[in-house]
C-alpha positions as CSV (number, residue, x, y, z in Angstrom):
1,M,74.4,105.8,89.8
2,H,76.5,104.6,87.0
3,V,80.2,104.7,87.1
4,V,82.7,103.5,84.6
5,Y,86.8,105.1,85.1
6,N,89.6,103.2,83.4
7,S,92.7,101.8,83.1
8,D,95.1,102.2,86.5
9,Q,97.9,101.8,84.2
10,A,96.4,105.1,82.1
11,E,98.0,108.2,82.1
12,K,95.3,110.5,83.1
13,P,92.3,108.5,85.1
14,V,88.9,109.2,83.8
15,I,85.4,109.0,85.8
16,R,81.9,108.8,84.2
17,L,79.8,109.6,86.4
18,R,76.1,109.5,85.4
19,V,73.4,110.3,87.7
20,I,70.3,107.3,86.7
21,S,66.9,108.7,87.7
22,D,64.3,107.1,89.0
23,A,62.2,107.3,85.8
24,A,64.9,105.3,83.9
25,R,64.9,103.0,87.2
26,G,61.3,102.6,86.7
27,S,58.5,103.1,90.1
28,A,59.7,100.0,91.8
29,A,63.0,101.4,92.7
30,V,63.5,103.4,96.0
31,D,66.2,105.4,97.2
32,D,67.6,104.8,100.5
33,D,66.5,108.3,101.5
34,D,62.7,107.6,100.6
35,A,63.5,104.8,103.0
36,G,64.7,105.8,105.9
37,G,62.1,108.7,106.2
38,G,63.9,111.3,104.5
39,G,63.1,113.4,102.4
40,D,64.0,114.0,97.8
41,L,66.8,115.8,97.2
42,D,66.2,118.1,94.6
43,D,68.9,117.8,91.4
44,E,70.6,120.9,91.8
45,T,71.3,119.8,96.4
46,Y,72.2,116.2,95.3
47,M,74.7,117.4,92.3
48,K,76.1,119.3,94.6
49,E,76.9,116.7,97.3
50,I,78.5,114.9,94.8
51,E,80.9,117.4,93.6
52,D,81.9,118.2,97.0
53,T,82.6,114.4,98.1
54,L,84.4,113.8,94.5
55,L,86.6,117.0,95.4
56,N,86.8,117.3,99.4
57,Q,86.9,112.8,99.9
58,L,87.5,111.1,98.0
59,K,92.0,109.6,97.0
60,L,91.5,108.1,93.9
61,R,95.4,106.8,94.5
62,G,98.9,107.4,94.0
63,V,101.2,109.5,96.3
64,R,101.6,113.6,96.0
65,N,104.5,114.9,93.7
66,V,104.6,111.2,91.8
67,E,103.8,111.6,88.6
68,K,104.4,108.9,87.1
69,L,105.5,105.2,88.0
70,Y,107.7,102.9,86.1
71,Y,108.3,98.9,86.8
72,R,110.8,96.7,86.6
73,T,112.1,93.4,88.5
74,D,116.1,93.2,89.8
75,D,118.5,90.6,90.6
76,R,118.7,90.5,95.0
77,M,121.5,89.2,95.7
78,G,122.7,87.4,99.3
79,W,125.6,87.0,100.8
80,N,126.2,83.5,102.3
81,R,128.3,83.6,105.7
82,N,129.0,79.6,105.3
83,S,130.9,79.7,102.3
84,G,131.7,83.9,101.4
85,V,130.1,83.7,98.5
86,I,127.3,86.7,97.5
87,K,124.7,85.2,94.7
88,I,121.4,86.1,93.1
89,C,118.4,85.2,95.8
90,E,115.5,85.7,93.9
91,K,113.9,88.3,91.0
92,E,112.6,91.6,93.3
93,P,110.0,94.2,92.2
94,I,112.1,98.1,92.1
95,F,109.8,101.1,91.2
96,E,110.8,104.2,89.8
97,T,109.0,107.5,89.9
98,D,109.2,110.9,88.2
99,G,108.7,113.2,90.8
100,S,109.0,112.1,95.2
101,N,107.6,112.3,98.4
102,L,109.6,110.2,100.6
103,L,108.4,111.1,103.3
104,D,104.9,109.4,101.9
105,V,106.3,106.2,100.4
106,M,108.3,105.1,103.7
107,R,105.1,106.1,105.6
108,N,103.4,103.2,103.5
109,P,103.3,100.3,105.1
110,D,103.9,97.9,102.3
111,V,107.4,99.8,101.6
112,D,110.8,98.5,102.5
113,Y,111.7,102.4,104.5
114,T,114.7,100.7,105.1
115,R,115.6,100.2,100.8
116,T,113.9,103.8,99.7
117,V,116.9,105.8,98.2
118,T,115.8,109.8,96.8
119,N,118.2,111.2,94.5
120,N,116.3,114.6,96.3
121,I,118.8,115.9,98.4
122,V,116.5,118.2,99.8
123,E,113.6,116.4,100.5
124,I,116.7,113.8,102.1
125,L,117.2,117.3,104.1
126,E,114.2,117.7,105.3
127,I,113.1,114.5,106.5
128,L,116.7,112.2,107.3
129,G,118.9,115.2,109.0
130,I,121.8,116.5,108.0
131,E,123.9,113.1,108.4
132,A,121.8,111.5,106.1
133,C,122.7,113.6,103.9
134,R,126.2,113.7,104.3
135,A,126.0,109.6,103.5
């Protein structure tokens, strides 16, 4: 099988699959099913298995309900305890999104959940409770 896909930054993800038949691969090619003693699958059954895998088992990328991601960098402020001066420590990445899924984002081990914010008050209520909504 030959797979071609577009860039991760593309507006719509596109995957093109091309099934290469035994005739196109040459007579010397051996399928994994043939080597293991299994029988050949007819084309319809093979395509249905591929469809099932793509629709039900394959996770492409992203977070549910997040439509688009915007990236920017901003200065991270730090406070020096000895001198009492606030200064710029470093540039840090900031991601803003269209749509939100606070729970899935906070569960991601690559995300600092203590600094994650949303303006969806209903989602804050459901995930963090009434005290977080009032803050």
